[in-house]
N, C-alpha and C positions, 0 to 999 in steps of 0.2 A: 338487556340487549338481545334482540332476536337475530337469527342468522344460522348458517351452517357452521356447526361447531367443529373446529379443526385443531388437532394436536400435531405439532412439528417435532420429529425426533431426528436429531442430527448432532454429531459430536463436534462439528465445526461451528465456532461462535460466529464466524463471518457468514456462513450459510444460514444460520438461525436468524441473524439480523436481517439478511436479505429477504428471507421468507416472511419474517415478521412485518417488515415494511410493506411488502406486497399485499399480504393478507389483511392487515389492519386498515389498508386504504380502500378496501372493497366493502361497501355497506351490506352486501349479502352474506358476508362471512364474519364469523366470530372466532378469533384466535383464543382458544381456552388455555393454551400453555405451550411450553417448549420443554424438551428433555434432551440431555446430553449423553445419557447412558440408559442401559436396559432397565435398571431398577426404578428410576424415576419414570421412564416411559410406561412401564407396566402398571405402576401405582396410579398414574394419571388416567390410563385407560379405564381402570376400575372406578376411580373416584369422580372423574370429570365427565365421563360418558360422551366421548366425542362422536360426531357423525362421520368424520373422515380422519385418517392418520396419514401424514407423509413420513416416510421412513427411509433414512439413508441406507444405501446398499452396503457400504463398507464402514461398519461401526467397530470401535476397538473393544477388546476384551470379550464382549458378547456380540456376535456378528448380527448383521441385519436379518439373515435367515433365521437365526435362533430367536431373535426378538419377534419376528413374524410368526414363528411356530407358537410362541407363548401367547401372542395376541389372539391367534386363532383358537386357542384353548379357552381364553376368556370371552371372546366375542367372535364366534364363527363367521358371522356375516358382515362384520364391520369393514367398510371399504378401506383398503390400505394401498396408497400410491407410493411405489418405490422411487427414490431419488437417486439416479444412477449417473456415473461418469460415462462418457462416450468412448469407452476402451474395451478391448477384447475381454479382459478379466471381468470388468463390471458388467458387460453384456452377458457373459456366461452366468454370473451370479443373479442378474436380473431375470433371465429366462428361468432359472431354477426357482427363484422367488415366485414367479407367475405360476409355475407348475405346483407350487406348495400353497397357493391360495392368495397371493397378492392380486389385487384387482387391476392395477395398471401401473404405469411408470412414467417418469419424466426424466429426460437427460439433462445433466448439468452443463451449462455453457463453459467453454474453456477458451483461453486466449482472447477474451473480449473485454471491453470496458465495463465498468459497473452499470452504466446506462444500458448497454447492449445486453448484459447478463440479466438485468431486471426485466427488460422487455421480453427476452426469450422465455424466462420463467413465467412471467405474467401471462403470456399468450398460450403457453403450453399447460400450465398447472391450473389456472383459474377455471377454464371451461370443464376440466375433468372433476375438480372438486364440486362444482355446481351440479354437474350431471349425476355424479355418484351420491352426493349428499342429499339430493332431493328424491332419489329413487326409494320407494317403499320396498323393503325386502320381501320377496316372494320366493319361497322355497318349494318348487314343484316336485312331486314324486317322479321318479324316473319313468319316462315313457308316457306321462300324463300331461295334460295341458290342452289349451284350446287349439283347434285345427281350423284353418280357413281354406276355402276353395273358391277360386274364380275360374270355373271351368270354361273351356273353349268349345266352340262348335266343331273344330277340327284340330288335330295334332299332327306334327311332322311325322314323316315315315320313320325317321331315325334321328339319333343324336350323335354328333361326331366330336363334341368337346363339352367339358364341364368347366365353367368359370365361377370363381368364388371371390367374394369381397368381404373383408372383415377389418375391424379396428379394435376398440377397447373390448377386452375379453376374448379377442380372436385367437391368440396362440393356444389357449386351452380348448377353445371350441374346435379349432382345426385338429388338435390332437385327438379329441373325442371322435370327431367325424371321420378322420382318415383311418383310424384304427379299425373301423368297421368294414372297410372295403376288402374284398377277397384278393388273394394273391394273383389271380388271373384277370384282374380288372383290365378291361380292354379298350379304354379311352384315355386321351391325354387330359390333364387338368391345368388350368392357368389360374394363378392366385395373386391377389393383391392384399397384403396385410400391412396396414400403416405402421412402418417401423423405419428407423434410421439405418444407415450403412453399418456394417458389422453385425447388427442384430439379425438382419434377414438371412445372412449366410448361416449363422449359428442356429436360427430357427429351422431352416431347411435341414440342417444336419441332424438336429434333435428329432424332427418328425420322421426323417428317413430311417433313423435308427430304431424307431418304435412302431412304424406303420408298414403295412404290406406294400403301399404305394411308394415308389422311389421318388423322393422329393429333392429338388435341386434349387439353388438360387439361380435364376435365369441369367443367361449371357447372350449378348448380341449374336444373332444368327443361329441360335439353338433351333433344331428341327423338333417339332412336337412329336413325341412318340407315345404309343399306347402304354398305359400302365405307369406313366411318369407324370409328376406334378412339377410345375415351374413357378417359383415365387419371385415376384418382381423385386429386384434389388433396391435397397434403401437409397433414396435421393434420385431414382430414375423412374420415369414413366415406362410402362411396358405396353406395347401394342403388338399386333400380328400382321404378317404379310404372307400372301400365297406366292409360291414359286413352283409352277407346274403342279405336281401332285403333293408337294411338300408345303407345310405351313411353318414359318420361321418366326422366332421372337425378334422384335425390333425395339430397341431401347432409345430413349431420348431424354434430354434435360430441359424440355420446354417448361414454361412457367407452371408453378403449382396450380392445381385446380381444387376447389373446396379447401384451400390451404394445405393441400396434400401433394406430395410427390414421393412415391408413386400414388396415383389416384385410381380408384376403381372405375370412375367414368371413362378414363382414357382407355383402360383395358377393354371395357364393355363395348366401346365404339369399335374397337378393332375386331372383337368377336362378332359383332353384328355385321360388319363389313365382309369378313371372311367366311363366316359360317351361317349367318342369318337364322333361318328357322331351324336349322339343324344344331341348335345349341341349347344347353341347359345352364341357367345361372342360379347361383345360391348366394343370398345376402345374409351374412351372419351378424352377430352382435357388433355394435359400434356406435360411436358418437357421430352427430352431424347427419348429413344426407348424401354423402359421397356414394355414387352408384345409382342415384335416382334418375339422372338424365340418361345414363347409359341403359338403364332398364326401360326407359321410355322408348329408346331407339330399338332395343331388342324386342320389345312388345310389338312395335309396329312391323318388325321383320318376321314375327311369328315365333320367336324363340320362347322357350318355357322358363318361368321364373319361380323359384321357391325362396321362402324367407324363414328365418328363425323366429319363433314366437317370443312374445314379450316376457313371459314367465321364466324362460330359460336363458334370456339374454342378460348380460351384465348391464348394458345400456341399449335401449330399443330405439336408437336414433336412426341408423341406416335402414334396418328392416322396417321400422315403423313408417318412415317416409315412403317407402315402396308400397306398403300396405295402404296407407291413406290415399295414395294416388290410384289405387285400384289396379295395380299392375301384377300383383302376386297370383300365381295359379294356385298356390297352396301355402299356408302358414303352419309350421309344425314345430314341436319341441325339438331341441337339438338331438335328443336320443333317437328320434324317428326320421331324421333327415336322410341318413344313409340308405335306409330301406326304401324310401321314396325315390331317391336318385337311382338306385339299382333297378327298381321297377320301371322307371321311365326310360332307362337306357338299354333295357334288354331288347334284342332284335325282335321286331314286330310288335313293340309295345306302344306304338302310336295310338291305337284305339283305346288301350287301357288308360292312357293319360287324358282321354277326352270323355268325360262322363256326363256331358250335357250341362245346360245352364250357362249363364253369362254374367253372373254377379257374385261378389264375394259373400260367402256364408260361413257360419260357425258350425263345426262338427265337433262334438265333445269327445 
């Protein structure tokens, strides 16, 4: 039987049965086994050679984090999807798991019927397994990788805001990116990272504790300040509105877009409306194509757009969609994005960002 080979690791027999039913019903997936404890899980990783592992965050005796560390020793690049409860404690552990090398996560449903739980897990887990299981592992050297340029005939005189969109692999990518900014960084940032409530607040706190940029979970009415980054809260779209000289955060609970709330497209429409050409957008690793429509609007408004390259992305869905549409000014490895942002946002850097040409090209 062909298909993406999946190993399920969870101490709960109920959860193992739920995942078994969901995975075995999909013809593109081959369930190669389940494990209720660390010893069985690690043995099956070695023996059965899975393409993807789902791992419960809260395992008995040997924790999910410890199992993850052992899997990373055996298979450094094996995709591991954490299965997490939607609680403060589980969110903290899940973010720690992501920082230790977990690839992504799915939240467990609570207070729902079995049918609702099944649909929730099916809709959240299957696309991630398929995206991660099909990806050929590419391990680029730091600072290397393809670079693409879609240079413009003219660039804006200045940049007043940086907008960032990310999904799968985004928390780690944001940590890498934001650590590189100087303490005197002089612009505001607005960020959409696809995450549920609780997770976004904790992510903002973790980033703020380790990065020179002050990172906050955005709140209704926040005034954008230089040197601060604002992450859209889980389950809320974030957009912007201008009030005199101030630009404020506006949140809403409109319908999800691209199956996401918050959605990158919603934020980028607000950026295009308020800042237009005086904006710089960065699309990081992520599944799907959220951000594509917003980038189209920003491109028409004259804003600059950078994307993370495929080799350094966990999933090249979101940046890849922007690349294929010909909207990216430059495609760079994650390690080089901060330097490019700093170059393009320095006072008087407009001419530096416009190097001639009008079509996307590779630069080694």
